[in-house]
N, C-alpha and C positions, 0 to 999 in steps of 0.2 A: 638577584629578584627580576622574574620575567616579566616584559610590558604587556604581553601577549594576555588579553582576558579570559579568565578559567570561567566566567560565568557566562551563558545565555543573556541574562540581561544586561552585562556591561557589553557584550556583543553587539544587542540590539540597540543600546544608548551611543555605542563606538559608532555603529553602521547610521545610524540618525543622523550623527554629526558630520560625519564624513559627507553624506548624500546633500546633507542642507549646504556645504561648503562646495562642494561642484556645484549644484544647481546656482548657486549664487555667484560661482565664479563665469557660470556659462552664460547667466543673464548678464553679469557685468561686460562680458567681452562683446555681447550683440547690443547691449545699450551704448557702449564706446562705439561701437560701428555704426548703429542705426545715426547717431549724435552727427558723425563724421559724414554719412549721408547728407543728414539733415542739413549742414554748414556748406556742403557742395553745391545742393540746391539752391541756396540762398544766393552762393558766390556766382551761380550759374545766371542766375536772373539778372545780377548785375553785369554780368559779360553780354548775357541776352539785349539788356538795356543799352548798352554802351554799343554794340555793333547796330541796334537798329538808330540809333542816334546819327551812327557814321553815314549808314544807306541814305537818311533822311539827309544829310549834310548835302550828299552827293545829289542826291534828287532836286534839292532849290538851287543848287550849285547850277545842275546843266537849265533848269527854268531860268534863274538872273541872268546868266551868259545868252540864254536865245532871246528872251523877250527883254530883259533889262527893267523890267518891273522893280518898285521900290519895296514893296510888299513881300516878293520874293528875296531881297535881301535882307530885310529886317528876320526872315523867318529863318535864313542859313545862319544869319549872328546867332539868333535865337539858340539853334540849335547847336553851332561851335561852344558858344557859353555853356549849354547843358554837357557839353561832351568832357570839357574843362572841370566842370564840379564834380561830374562821376568819376574823373578822374583823381582828384584831389580828395574825395570821401573816401575812395574805394580800394586805393591802390594794394593794401591787403587781400581783398578779395581776388582781384584779378591776377596778382603774383601767387595764387593758390594753382596756375594753369599756365604762366610764362614766368619766364626769368624778370626780375626786378627791372635789366636793363633794357629790356623790350617794353615795359611798360614805362621806364623812362623816355626811351626813345620816341613815342608814340605821342608821349607828354607833350615833349619838346615839341614833334609834328605839328600837334593842332596847337600850341600856342603860334610859332611860325604861321601855320594859315591864318590864324586870328587877325594878325599883323598885318598880313598880305590883302585882307578882306577889309581891313580898316583905311589901305592905301588905296587898295583900287578906287573906293568911295570918292577919294580926293581926287585923282587924277582924271584928267579930261579924256577925250579921244586922244588915239594916237598910238604911236610904237611904243610908249610907256606904259599904256593900258593894255596893250596885248602881250608885253611880257610880261607883267603881272599875271594876267588872266593863265596864260601858259603855264608859269609856277603854282600858281595856284591849283591848276586841274591836277599836276603832276603829282603834287602834296594830297589832295584829296585822295587819289588812286593810291597813294601810299598808305594813307589813313586805315582805307576801308580793308588795304590788303591784309594789312595787319590784323585790323579788327576782326577781319574773318579768320585769318589764322589763329587768335586768341580764341573765337567762338568754337571751331573745329577742337582745336586742344581742349577746352571746357567739355564739350559733348563727349572727345575719346575719355578723356581722366573721368567725368562723371560717370561714364560706362563702365569702365574698368574698377570702379570704386562699387558700384551695382552689383557686378559679378562677382568682386570680393566679398561682397555683403552675402552673397547667395549661396558662397563656397563655405564662408563661416559660418552661417545659418545649417547648412548640410551636413558639415562636421560636427557642429554641436548636436542636432538630432541624432546624427550615428553615433555620436560619444555617449548620450544621454540612453539609447537605448542600447548599445553596448552595455553601460553601465547597469542597467536594467536587468540583463540576461546573467550577467555577472552577478549582480547582486542575488538574482532568482536562486541561481547554483548555488552559491555560499549560502541562502537561506534552506533550500533542498539538502544540503549536504551538513548543516548544522542543526535543522530542527526535523525536517519531512523525514530523510532518512533513518535517524536516530528511532524517531515514532516508529515509523515503519518495521524497524528492527525489532521492535517491542511488542509491535500488535503482530506481527506473523508468530512470535512466541509464544504468546496470549491465546491466538488461535490453536496453535498446537496443543497449548492447555486445555483449552475449552474442548478437543478432541481425547484430553486422556493423557498426552505423553508430560507427565511432568518435567521440563528441562530446565535448569538456571539459564538466566539470559543472561548472555554475556556482555559484561560493560562495553560498548561498542562507539562510544564517547567521552570524551575528557574533561567536557563541561561538567559542571558542579552540579546542576540541575538534573541532568540526564544520568550523572552517577548517582545520586541521590535516589530516583525515579527507580534505577535497575535495584539498585539495593534493595530498596523499599518491597519491591514485586518479589525477589528473590528471598527475603524474608518471608514474605508470605507464604511462596513455594513450597518453602521449607515446612513452614508449619502446615500448608495444607495437607501436603504429601505425608507428613509424619500423623496429620488426622487420620488420613485415607486408610492409612496402614492399617491404623486403629481399627476403624471403621470395617475394614476386608478383614481383619482379625478376627473381627465381634461377626461376623457374617459366617465366617468358617467356624468361629465357636456354636453357633446357631446350628449350622449344619450339622457339626459333630455331636451337639446333643439330641439331633432328631437320629444321627447314626447308633449314639448308645443306647437310645431305646427301643430300634429296630434289633440290634443287635442281642440285646440283653433277653428280651422274646425270641430272636432267633438260635441265641446258647441254651436257652431253656429246653428246648428238645433234646439235644445232644446229653445236656446233663440230665434229665430227667429218664431218660433211657441207661444210662451209666448208673443213676443210682437204681432204679427196678434192676438191673442186671446182677448188679452186686447184692443187694438182697437177698435174691433168690439164691445166688453163690453161698453166699451164708447162711442160709437156712438149708441148703441140700448139700454142701460141701462134703457130707459124710456119706447119704446115699446115692448121691446121682451117679451116674458113670462117667467114666472121662471124657467122652464124646461130648456127652449134653455140659460138661465144665469146660469143656476145649470151645463149645460153640458160644456160650455167656460170654467168655475171655475177649472170644473175636469180636464179639458184638460191643464190650467195653471199650477194645483197641479201635475199631471202627468208628465209633461215636467219638472218640478222644480223639481220633484227627480231624472228624467234622468240626467238631470244636475248635480244634488247632487253626484249620484252615478258616473259621469267621475270625479269630481273633488275628490272623493274619493279616487277613484283608482290612480289618480295620487297622492295624499298625501302619499296612502300608497305605492309606488313607491319608492318616494323621501326618506320618511325618515328612519332612521336606522333600519332593521327589526328584528324579532326574528322568532324563529321556532315556525309555529303554525300548524294547522291542516286545511287543503283547499282541495277543488275540482280540480283537474288538467284541466277538461274541463271549468271551468268558468275562471280560470288564464289564460289558452291561450286563449280563448276567449276577456281575458281582454286587452292581449299584442297585438293581432290582430288589437285590434280597435285602440290601442294609433298609431300602424304603418300604420293603414289602408291607411291614407291619402296620405303616399308617394308610394303606389304600382302604378303602372301606367296601367292603361287600358287595356294593352294587357297581363297581368300577371293576373295567377288567382292562389287563393291560396285556395287550397283544404286538410282542417281539418277533419281528422276521428279520434273521440279519444271517448272513452268508458265512461259512467257518472260514472259508478263504482270503478274509480280510483280516491284513497284520500293521499296525500300526506303529510308527518310530516317536513315541513322545512321551511326554510326561505322564505316567498312567495317573495318578494321585489328581492331578490338575482335572484332567480329562473327567476320571470320576465326578469331581466336584461338579463340572459342566455338567454329566449326564443326571447327576442325582439332583440339581436344580431346574432342570427342564422338565424330568419327569415330575419331582414334586409341584410344581407351577402347575402343569398339563392335570394333574388329580385335584387339584385345588379350584383350576377352574369349573370344573364338572360339578352339578350341583344336582345329585339324584343319581338315577342310572345313567352310566355312558362307557366310553374305551376312549383307551390309551393306546396308540400305534408309535412303535418303534422300530423301525426298516432303516436298513441300510443296502448300499449296491458300490459298485465300481463303477466310476464315469469315466470320462475324458482326461488328457491330459495326467494321468496317474493319480487321479483324486478320489478320495471314499468321501460318497453323500450320505449324511447322518440324518433321518428325517424324523421329527417327534410331533405328532399331531395329535389332539385332543377334538373329542364332540362337546367342548365346554361352549361356556358363555361369547367367546370371543372377544374382539376388541374394535373401536372405530378408528379410524385413518389417523387422527391427533394423537390418541393414545399409541398405535403402533409407531407413531414419527419420534417419542418422548421413551420407549422404554429402555434403551440403552443407554440413555443420560444416568448419570450417576444422582443420587438421592431420588429418584422420581420412583413412585411405588401408587400403587389403585388400594393398597391394601390399608385400610384405616387404623385397623387395631393392633397392626403389627409389620415388621419389617420396616428398613431403613434404605429400599430404594438401591441396595449396593448389587441386590443377586445377580441381575441380569447384566448389568453394568463390568462384573468379575467375569461371568460368562464372555462376553465379547472380547474383554482382553486379554484372558486366556486363549480363544481361539485365534486373536489377531497374533499373539507372541508364538504361536505354531506355525505361523505362516498359509491359515487358513481364511474361510469366510463364513458369515452367519447372514442368514436371511430370515423375515417373519412374513408371513402372510395371514391376516386375519379378516374376518367381516363377524360384526355384530348379530351374535345370536347363531352363528354356523360355526364355530370353533375357530383356534388356532394351529398353525403348521410353522414350527422352526427347522429350517434346514441348514444342517453345517455343512462344510466340505474342508477336506483335513489329506495332506498328503498320505499315500498308504505305501507299504512293503507288499510285496507280493507272497503268497503263502498259499498254495494248493492245496485244498482240503473242500470238504462236500458243504454244502449249506444245509443247516438246519430251520427249525421254524418251532418257537415255542412260543405256546400260550399259558398265560398266568393268570386267575382270578386273584382279585385282589382280598378276597378275605380268608383264604386260606392258607395261612403261613406255609404249610408244609408243600402247596402245591409245586 
């Protein structure tokens, strides 16, 4: 069983306790060091008092030998007793800065000094007093020298202790900052980076690219989150596929109505020619019969072309080389029956524009855009379909209408899935599908529209060169035979 936590929650708790322990360790180290500095300062105060006392001993010693006053002798004796008291009660404090042997020696020297001081008070003038005075002066110099050495040692050790404390404090700060950055990097790696990973894929999904989110983390929460998103994506993709299919079926229904209307003309002509041929098969001459049969054959080919066009549209397409003018003409023929008589279709497409693309899908694009343009016109109006060759080996296909137009907010949303301005019909996938098809063909589609002044869609697609002539076709919407 692995001791490494598999859950973000467990990692957060573990990180919290590790951080707390590190903080407590740093605080404890610095607390101990501060207490040590405090003890050093207290001991230093004892050393300072002792050194000051020895200086006073020397000062009153000089005064006593110089003036011989009883008051100076008493002060000198008092400071000697004070020095003995400081040594007796603070040996441990002094031994922080010098060896115990030095403390013992100075204690002995002060004891000897006290004995000599008492002896000199009992001795009168003469050689004996001069000898004791000389010994006192020598012993006093020794005491001050040793006390000064202890004081210097105290200052040096306290300075070293303070410097050590500064180093420890600085290292503690560096350590905590390092731990902070390491914790930040781990937090980014464990939390932020996986969430950014999910966010990037969600942005792609918002743009219409339904790709499953790879599980980029072994943490239980992130694995669960990724799997939940992936289940949602699979469901969304399935539903979008159904909705797109519904959109296609709706377009197919429109086409079937137009095709039925279109087929009615050749079938009617075939029926009429057959009736005439039946009635006059005995009397009519052979040339007239051939003419009627040729009419039947021509109308049959016409009906066959219509059926072939609808079959090409309905089956799953594949990329092929085709003439843009021909495909647009077929697309218009599909929708022509739905175009009101007051709306005119103006088509101007050069015959030398050849594309290599999925013919069926591009027909779906053309039908959708022409249908939307027609529906945008209330009353009389025109729909313009034009094409031209552009730079970078591109074909530009433009669909423009004189309809109601759109405001800027609507224009910014028209390619979003499920966005529609049609309250009673449509589910907002038509232009989304159009945009997706154009992107799949390495093309682009842009729209310009002004409220009350019509709308223009501009499609750019890679073209194949095909040198032919340019034709202009103008179709009146109300006449199915135009």
